[in-house]
C-alpha positions in Angstrom: 96.3 89.1 76.9 96.3 87.6 73.5 92.9 86.2 72.5 92.8 82.4 72.1 90.9 80.9 69.2 89.2 77.5 69.3 89.9 76.8 65.6 93.1 78.8 65.1 94.5 78.8 61.6 98.1 78.7 62.9 100.5 76.5 60.9 103.6 77.5 62.9 104.9 80.1 65.3 108.6 80.7 65.2 111.1 82.7 67.2 114.6 82.8 65.7 117.8 84.4 66.7 121.0 84.5 64.6 124.5 85.6 65.6 127.6 86.6 63.7 129.8 83.8 62.4 133.5 84.1 61.8 134.6 84.5 58.2 133.1 86.2 55.1 131.6 85.1 51.9 132.6 83.4 49.6 134.7 81.7 52.3 133.3 79.5 55.0 131.3 80.9 57.9 132.3 79.2 61.1 131.1 79.2 64.7 134.2 78.1 66.7 132.1 77.5 69.8 129.3 75.5 68.2 130.3 71.9 69.2 130.7 72.8 72.8 127.6 75.0 72.8 125.6 72.0 71.4 126.7 69.7 74.2 126.0 72.3 76.9 122.5 73.0 75.4 121.8 69.3 75.5 122.4 69.2 79.2 120.2 72.3 79.8 117.3 71.2 77.6 117.2 67.6 79.0 114.3 68.3 81.4 112.0 70.4 79.1 113.0 68.9 75.7 114.3 65.4 76.4 114.0 64.1 72.8 117.1 64.9 70.8 116.8 64.7 67.0 119.8 64.9 64.7 118.9 66.1 61.2 120.6 65.0 58.0 122.3 68.4 57.8 124.4 67.4 60.9 126.4 65.1 58.6 127.6 68.1 56.6 130.8 69.8 57.7 129.9 72.8 59.9 131.8 75.3 57.7 129.3 74.5 54.9 126.1 74.9 56.9 126.3 78.4 58.5 122.8 79.4 59.7 121.4 75.9 58.9 119.6 73.9 61.6 121.3 70.6 62.5 119.7 69.5 65.7 116.3 69.6 67.4 115.2 69.2 71.0 111.5 68.1 71.3 109.2 67.8 74.3 108.5 64.2 73.1 109.0 62.0 70.1 107.7 63.8 67.0 105.9 66.3 69.3 105.9 70.1 69.5 107.0 72.6 70.7 110.7 72.2 69.9 114.0 74.0 70.0 116.4 74.0 67.0 120.1 74.9 66.7 122.8 75.1 64.1 125.9 77.2 63.6 124.8 80.8 64.1 121.1 80.0 64.4 118.7 79.1 67.2 114.9 78.9 67.2 111.8 77.9 69.2 109.0 76.5 67.1 105.3 75.8 68.0 102.3 74.5 66.0 98.8 73.5 67.0 99.9 73.5 70.7 100.6 77.2 70.5 99.3 79.5 73.2 101.0 82.8 73.8 101.1 82.5 77.5 103.1 79.3 77.1 105.1 80.3 74.0 106.5 83.5 75.5 108.1 82.0 78.6 109.4 79.1 76.5 111.2 81.6 74.2 112.5 83.7 77.1 113.8 80.7 79.0 115.3 79.2 75.8 117.2 82.4 75.1 118.5 82.5 78.7 119.7 78.9 78.4 121.4 79.8 75.1 123.4 82.5 76.9 124.1 80.3 79.9 125.3 77.5 77.7 127.5 79.6 75.4 131.2 79.0 76.2 132.2 82.6 75.5 129.3 85.0 75.6 131.4 88.0 74.5 131.6 86.3 71.1 127.8 85.9 70.9 127.0 88.9 68.7 123.3 88.8 67.9 122.6 90.0 64.3 118.9 89.1 63.9 115.8 88.7 66.1 112.8 87.3 64.3 109.2 86.5 65.3 107.2 84.9 62.6 103.6 83.5 62.4 102.4 81.3 59.5 98.7 80.9 59.2 96.6 79.2 56.5 92.9 78.8 55.7 91.4 76.2 53.3 90.5 77.8 50.0 90.2 76.2 46.6 92.0 78.8 44.5 91.8 76.5 41.5 88.0 77.1 41.2 87.5 80.4 43.0 89.4 83.7 42.9 92.2 84.2 45.5 91.8 87.9 44.9 88.2 87.7 46.1 89.1 85.7 49.2 91.9 88.2 50.1 89.5 91.1 49.6 86.5 89.7 51.3 88.1 87.7 54.2 91.4 89.4 54.9 90.9 93.0 53.9 93.6 92.9 51.2 92.6 94.5 47.9 94.7 93.1 45.1 93.5 93.2 41.4 94.7 93.5 37.9 93.0 95.6 35.1 90.1 93.7 33.7 91.0 94.7 30.2 94.2 92.6 30.5 91.9 89.6 30.1 89.3 91.0 27.8 89.4 89.5 24.3 92.1 86.9 25.4 92.0 83.2 26.3 93.5 84.0 29.7 91.4 83.3 32.8 90.9 86.2 35.2 91.6 84.0 38.2 95.1 83.3 39.6 96.1 79.7 40.0 99.2 80.9 41.9 99.7 84.0 44.0 102.5 85.6 45.9 102.3 89.1 47.4 104.7 90.6 50.0 105.3 94.0 51.5 107.6 95.3 54.3 107.3 98.3 56.6 109.7 100.1 58.9 108.8 99.8 62.6 109.9 101.9 65.6 108.7 99.6 68.5 110.5 97.3 68.3 112.9 98.9 65.8 113.0 96.8 62.7 110.9 95.7 59.8 107.4 94.2 59.7 106.8 92.0 56.7 103.5 90.5 55.6 103.2 87.8 52.9 100.3 86.1 51.2 100.5 83.1 48.9 98.6 80.1 47.5 99.7 76.9 49.1 98.4 73.9 51.0 97.2 73.0 54.5 96.9 69.3 55.4 97.2 68.5 51.7 94.3 70.7 50.6 94.5 74.0 48.7 94.8 77.0 51.0 95.7 80.7 51.3 98.8 81.0 53.4 99.9 84.2 55.1 102.9 85.1 57.2 103.5 88.0 59.5 107.1 88.7 60.5 108.8 91.2 62.8 112.5 91.3 62.4 115.2 93.4 64.0 118.6 93.2 62.4 122.0 94.9 62.7 121.8 98.2 64.6 118.1 97.6 65.3 118.9 94.7 67.6 118.4 95.8 71.2 120.8 94.8 74.1 120.4 91.1 74.5 119.5 89.5 76.8 118.8 92.6 78.9 116.1 94.1 76.7 114.8 90.9 75.2 111.5 90.7 77.1 110.6 94.2 75.9 111.4 93.1 72.3 109.4 90.0 72.3 106.4 91.7 73.8 106.5 94.6 71.3 107.0 92.2 68.4 104.1 90.0 69.5 101.8 93.1 70.0 102.2 94.0 66.3 101.7 90.4 65.0 98.6 89.9 67.2 97.1 93.3 66.3 97.6 92.8 62.6 96.2 89.3 62.7 93.0 90.2 64.4 92.4 93.3 62.3 92.7 91.2 59.1 90.4 88.4 60.2 87.8 90.6 61.8 84.4 89.4 60.7 83.6 86.1 59.1 87.0 84.5 59.7 87.2 85.5 63.3 83.8 84.0 63.9 84.9 80.8 62.1 88.2 80.6 64.0 86.5 81.3 67.3 84.1 78.3 66.8 81.0 80.5 66.8 
């Protein structure tokens, strides 16, 4: 069972699925079943996500917004979690309300309803399965070194040669940072990506990090048959990496100790 933190740094948890659209770049990418799918999803989400929100992108012709979210279904007005859908894309998103034991069944049920609502399941060719966690911790990188924070708090050792700054008027403290790396994974088959950047959290300077597991193309398992195995394996990686990185001071802080 995933450990629950009293003061979790989570900004957003996202599950996203994408499927193949008809057409090829530079031409339009079209989902011929999208309009009917949207209406059928509305019916199926009415009990759990009664608040429908149409985004400005819904006013753009569908052939111009492949893989762009156009509609949201919320648990209540401006509340989370929510489900999002657009031509070729479908996601479940959670924020401060996130608890794995709630998020997992929401994702599994939402995917089941996507398949149930689709007018022609044989045309629903899944191309990407993505589980992403975005976390952030307050840190004033304008006055302190983001390199030090990453090394001391998140076990990531990034540095530049000191002599780059010796004898220059350049400060040896980044005011902006972006670092990303990806790794092949066998369970589930796909790619694990971790990304660190300077950013903001509730309008204050922060270090933001994302952990993503993605299966694409031939790495996508049989859906929906093998989906439960996929989501459990993907979460196992993100959970394991998160707690290994925050072990020590940050874990105590997030646990409310």
